[in-house]
N, C-alpha and C positions, 0 to 999 in steps of 0.2 A: 594559100599556105597558112598554117595555124600560127597564131601569135604565141609567144612563149611567156610563161608565167614563172615568177620566182617567189611566189607567196610561200612563206614559211619553209623554204628550202635552204639548207645550209650550204654556204659557199666558203671555201677555204680562204683564210686571211693570210696572204703572203707578205704582209708588211714586216719590217725589221724592228718593230716596236720592242723595247726591252722591258716592258711591264710584265706582270706575273702571268699574263696570258701566254707569253712565249714559252714559259716553262712547261706548259701542257703539251708541247709538240711531241713529247715522248711519254704520254700518260693517257689514262682513261678514267672516266667518271663512273663507269658502270661495270667494269670488272671482267675481262678475260686476260689473264696474265700474259699470254704470248702474243696477243693482238691488242695493244693498248690504243684507246681512242685518241685521236688527235683533236684536242678540245679547243683549238684556236679558231674554230669557225665562228663567223658572225652571221647573224640573221638579217637578211635584207628586209626592210620594212616596206610593205606595199599595201595600199588601200587599207583593209581592215586589220592587218597584222600589226601588233604593237609590242615593243620590248621595253619593259621597265628598266630604269637605271639601277645599277648595283647599289647595295646599301653602303653607308659610309663606315660601318663598323669593320675593323680589321679582323681577319680570320683568327680564331683562337690559336694560341701557341701550344701546339701539341707535338708529340714526338713518338718515335717507334718505342713500343713497350708500354705506352699509356693505356689504361684500361677505362672503358666506359661501363657503367653499371656493374663494376667488378666482374665483368663477363667477357666483353669484347676487347681483345688486346690488339692494338694497332700495330701493323707490321711495316707497311710501306705506303708513303703518300704518292698517289698516282696523278692527282690533279689539285692545283691550287689556283682558284679563279674567281674573280668577282666577289670576294669576301667569303667564299665557302671552300672547303677542301674535301677530297674524296680519297679513301684509303682502302687498301687490302688489309683485312683483319682476320682474327681467329676467334670463333665462338668457343671459349674454353669449356662451356657447359656441355655442348653437343659435339665438340672436337671436330669442327669443320670450318672451312674457309668461308668468309662472308665479305661483302663490300659495305662500306659505310660512307655516307655523305654527312658532313658536319658543318654547321654554321652557327653563328652567335644567335641567342634567343631574341636579341633586339635588332636583328637584320631585317631589312625592309621586306624580304620575301619569306621570312621564317614561318609566318602563319599559313601562307599559301602552300609552302612545301609540306608542312605537316598535314594539311587537309588533303593535298594530292596524294601523299603517301598512304594515308589511311583509306582513302577511296580506292586506290589501286590494290591495297591488300585485301579489301572486301571482295574484289572481283574473283580471286582464287582460280583464275584460268591458267592451266599449266603451259599454255602457249606463250605466256609472258614470264619474264624473269620476276620471281615473286618478291614482294616487299615483306620482310620478316618482322620488322619492328619499326615504330616511329615514336620517338620519345623526346620530351623536353625535360632537361635535368641539368642542374648546376650551371645555369646561364647558357646552356648549349641546346641546340636542336639537332638530333641526328636520326638518320634513316638507314636502317640495316636491310640489305637485300642479298639475294642469292649470288654466289660466285661460281661460275661455270668453267672450270679449268679444262674441260674436254671439248669446249665449243670454239668455233672460229668465226670471226667477223666476216661480213661480206666484203669488206674493203680488201684484205689480203687475198681472198678468193679471186676477186676480179683482177688483182695485180698480175696473176698468171694467165689471164685470158678470159673471154666471155664464157658464160655457163652453157652447158649443153641444153637443148630445148626441154628435155624432161626435167632437169634440175631447175631451170627457170620457171617452168610450169608449176612445179611443186612449191617453189618459193612464193610466187605471186598468189597461188591458191591458198596456201596456209596463212600467209600474212593478211590477205584480204578477209578471210573468214574470222581470224582473230580480231582484227580491227572492227569488223562489223559487230561482233559480240561486245566489244568494249564500248562502242558508240551506243548500243542498245541500253547499256547501263549508265550512259551519260558521261563516259570517259573518252578523252582524246589524247593523242600523243604530241602532235605539233612539231616534233623534232625527229621524224622518222627518216633516217638516212642510213647509208651503208655501215656506219659504226654502231647503229642500234639494232642491226639484224644479225643474228647468230645462227650458224648451222652446227648442230651437235654431232657427236661421233656416230649416232644412230641415223643421221640423215634428216632429223626433224629441224624445222626452223622455229626460232624463238625470238621474241622482241623484248628489249630491255628499255627501262626508263619511261614506261607508260605514265603520262601525266607529270611524273616527278621531274624529268629532265627539263620540260618546259617551265615548270614552276621554279626550278633552281635558277634559270636564266631569265625569268620574267617574260616569257613568250606567251602572248594571248592572241586570239583572233575571233572575229564575229562569225566565221564560217569554218568551224573545226572539221566537219566532215569533208568539205571541199579540199581543205588543206591536206588532210591525211590521205585522201584519194589521189591527189596529184603527186604526193610524195611516193606512194606505191607505184604510180606510173613511172616516176623517175627511176626507182629501183629496178623495175623491169626493163626499162630502156637501157640502163647501165649494164644489167646482166646480159642483154642480148648483143650489145655493141661494144662494150668496154669503153664507152664514152659517156660523159655527163651531159644531159640534154639541155644545157644552158651554155652561154658563151664563156663563163668563167670556169677555170679548172677547179676541181674539188675532189677530195678523198683519193688522191693519187690518180685521178682520171683526167684526161684532156677534155675540155669543153668543145662545143661545136664551133665551126668557123663563124666568124662574125658576119652579120648582114645577110645571112641566107635563111634565117627563120628556123622554125622547128620542122625538121624533115623526118620521115618515118624511119625506123630502125633498118628495114630491109633496103632502104636507099643508102644507108651509111655503110653497111657491111653485107657482103654477099652471103647467101645461105641462111639468112635469118628466117625463122619460122613465120609464115605469113600471118597466121592467126594471132600469135603472141605480139607481133609487130603492131597489128591494128588495135589489139587490146591496150597496149601501152599508150598509143595515141589517143584512145578514147578516155583514158584516165588523165592524160597530161593537158588536155584542152583547157583553155581559160576563157571564161565568159561565153562558152558555146562555140568558139572559133575552132574549126576543124576542117581537114581536107574533105572534099565532096565525096570521095570514094569510101569514107569511113561511115560507120553507123553513128547513132546518137551518142553524145558524150556520157560518161559515167561520172556523176558528181558526188556519190557517196560510196563507202565501202560495200554497202548492201547491193547497190547496183552493179558494182564490180564483181561481186560473188555471183550474181545472176548471170552476168555476161560470160564468166568463166564456165559456169554450168552449161551454157548453151554451146560451148566449143566442143569439138570432138576431143575425147580424152587422149592425151599424149602418152604413149606407152614407154616404159623404160627400155633402153637399148639392150639388144641381145648380148649376153656375155660372150666374149671372144673365146673361140675354141683353141685350146693349146694342144698341139700334137704330142702324144706320149713319146718319151725318149726311145731310141732304138733298143731292141732286145739284145742283151748281152749275157752270154753264158757265164755262170759263176764258176769258181774253181771247184765247188762241190760237184756241179754237174759235169765238169770235165774230168772228174775222178781223181783230183789232186788235193781233196780236202785233207787238211792236217799235214800236208807235205810242203816243203819249200818250193815256190814257183821257179821253173827253169829260167835261167838267164838267156836272153836273146843271143843267138850266134854260137851257143855252146852245144856240143853234141852230147845228148844224154844217153847213158848206157841202158840197154833194154834188159830188165831183170829176167833171169832164167827161171822158168817155172819149175816147181819141185817135181822130181820123178814120180811116176805112178807107183802104187803099192804092188809090186810084182814079186817080192821075195816071199819065202814061206811064212814069215811073220805077218806080212801084209795080207796074205790069203786067209790065214787063220783069224785075223782081226775082222775081215769082211764077213766070214761065216758066223762069227760070234755076234756081230751086230744084227745080221739077218735073223738069227735064232731068237734074239731078244725081241725084235719087232713082231715076229710071228706069235710069240708067247703073249705079248701085250695085247695084240688083236684078239686072240682067243679068250683071254681073261675078260676083256671088255664085252665081247659078245655074250659070254655066259652071264655076266651081271645084268645085262639088258634083258635077256630072256627070263631070268629069275624075277626081275621087277614086273615084267608083263604078266607072268603067271600069278604073282601075288595079287595084282590088281584084279585079274579075272576071278580069282577065288573069292575076293571080297564082294564082288558084284553078284556071285552065285550063292551067297550065304542064305540057307533055308529059313533063317529067322527074319528075313526081309523080303518084301515083294515090291515090285515096281509096276506101276500102272501108267498108262498113257492114253487116257480117254478123251484127250482133246481139251480138257479143262484143267491144265496144269496151273496150279495156283502158287507154285514156288516163286519167291521174290525174284524179280529181274533187276539187273544192274541198271541204274539210271544212265541214260545216254545223253551227253551234252551236245549242244549245237555245234555244227561244223564251222570252223573259222572262215570268214569271208575276207579275202585280200582287199586292201584299200589300194585302188589304182593310182590315185593322186589326191592331193589336198592343197588347199590354198587358204590364206587368211581372209577374213570377211569383216569389214569395218564400214558398214553402209552409212553410219551416222558420224564418222570422223571427217576431219577437214580434207584429208588426202585420199580417203577410201582404202587405206592399207594399214596393216599392223604387223611390223617385223616379218615381212614375207621371206627373208633369206633363211630363217630358221624353221620354216613350217614343216620341213621333212622330218624333223625330230619327233613329231607326234606319232609317227608310225614306223619308227626304225627299230622296234622290238627291244628298246633299251629304256629303262627308267632313270638311267644316269644322266641322260641328256633331256632337254626340254625346250619347248617354244615358249617365249616370254612376251607378254604384252608390254606396251609402253607403261610408264609410271603415271599414277594419278594421285590426287591429294586426298582421296577418301575411298572407302571400299565400294561406293556406288559410282565409280568412274568420275569422281569429282563433279558429279551432277551434270556432266557434259553429254552423256549418251546413256542408253539403256543397257549396253553391253557390247562385247566383241566376240568373235567366234572363229571356228574353223569349218570349212565346207569339205566333206569327204565325198569322193567319187568312187563308187564301187565297181565301175567299169560297165555294168549293165544292171537292169532292174532285177533285184534279188529279194528273197524273203528275209527280213531282218527280225531276229529274235531278241537280241540284246546288244547293247553298246557299253563296254567297260572303259571308263576314263580314269586315268591316274594323274593326280595333281600334286604339286608341291605346296602343301598348306590347304586347309579347309576352304573349298570353293563351291559356290552355288552355280548350278549348271542346268540347262534345258537341252533336251534332244528334240530337234525339229526335223521335219521331213518334207521334201518336195514331192509333188504328185508323181505317181508312176508313169503318167502320160507325158511328163516333161521331156521334150526332145533334146534339150540342151540344158546346161547348168543355169538355173535361175539366178539373176543378179539382184533381185529385190527381196528385202527381208520379209515382206508380206507373202511371198511365194512359198514360205516354209511354215508348216503347221506344227505346233507343239504337241508331242506325243508322250513325253515323259520328262521328269525333273528330279533333282536330288541335290544333296549337299554332303561334302566330305572330302577326304583325300583320295579315296578309291570309290568311285560311284558307278553302280550298275544301273543303266537306264533301260528299262523294259517297257516297250509300248503296251498299252492296255488292251489293244486288239491287234489282229493280224496286220502286219505292215509290209508292203512291198514298195520298194523305192530304189533309185540309183543314187540320188544325191541326199546326203544327210548333213545337218548343221548342228555342230556342238557349240552351244551358245552360252558363254559365261555371263552371269547376271550379277554376281557379287564377288569381289576379290578377297583374298585371304587377309589374315591379320597384318597390321602395319609392320613394315620391315624396319631394320635398325636405322635406316636413313630417313625415316619419317614419311615414306611413300608406300603406295600400294601397287602391287603388280600381280598378274595372273600367270601361272606357269603350268603348262600341260606337258606331262612327261611321256604319256603313252596312251594310245587309243586302240582298242581291239573290238572288232565287229564279228558276231556269230549269228548263225541262222536260227 
């Protein structure tokens, strides 16, 4: 049975201490208003993990309404701990909510916090909550970061139960990829816990406090990759079992029973996905200690990403089918439109139909109507015959001759290509962390309406934040067809390529290299015409550069409509 490790893993402090740390029980240092971080956690120090003591300087006396740099107006203090404070604030220049960490310039950790914040800001990875500013001014050091009001911490998500296998798979996949990218740039988190992991309203997972949270609390370690990898394993363990994989309770979760060691998630709770259970154990092992049935341990986020890639991909659950309501006849169909509905139990009188026109006046009226109809028909026939005779006379004009020697050089009306129906479409993100890009809205690209659109995730630059070469949409034409033109309508000027799979492809290719570029263009309405004859069933509309920056400072691609013609 594996030994349990508590290196750099937060454990809730349940003491009744009346110090300032107790005030953080209902606050957060990193900013989601409806899910505030309980910052009373203490870091257990083990082997190479070290926590510096707090500075002796008292936190600055600040209040709601105070402005930093004549721009950031403090609104609410959400944490006051170890000589620093964290606030929800408003950036009055850009009119948006932000979070701010503040500590005195002579605080023992001020230099390390500034260095960590600036390093984190340079990373620019949208999978992390972004550091927006790091300043030393007027004897204060403050770090400004994003505030995500539409995101939810993992802690309250787990309070309602363990995650579904697909959600747990997406979480560990995205977090592992993000941390692997951070470590390649020399950055570590060291306080990766359920309070630091957020799920946005679009289903994406983001990490807050990269490097900064550890610097604020003086957490260091000689094995940062090992520490963050084990923390990811603990997150996955908690997501699968709703239990914290250590003896102490933490983050609203019960710990494991004492003196039984670290047991696999599928032994803690029935129905746990076997592959994810083994993955969490491979990340949680300490000094190579692991159960014999498991494979080699993962000691870095990069190894964890590789192990996830070797697993069979977990598909999202099928949406539940909702039976349509029973058919009910409307009052219009029942012939009572515009009349008051009859009351139950009341006998309704049957209206007497009007008598037929049997009098002399009625007969005369019928004959008059018949005569008018006959006259109208005669007049219409005469006008039609006259028009035909006029047309024939024009054709027989002796001043004109018509020849038809087989070389008729009269101009012909151009004939456009025939529309090709799009059988289905799906999002294509082969270079993304989770391999998907807003799949729920993909049907809007071929719904014959430019008022709706499929939108990509947001990025920090027009070249996808330098994270990938592009994203796209795969079109299935139902069968191999002759493709003459693909017309794509965007919201904003967008650069795009048309790529095609081989006509011999028996099924939809899933590799980017299986699609060959046949045309490209830029604009809001782009007509992509292959340079030579093209036959294919699967087409890839590949976005390579996003439109102009939006008002919120981010870039997104929007495809409003796609039409294919032969």
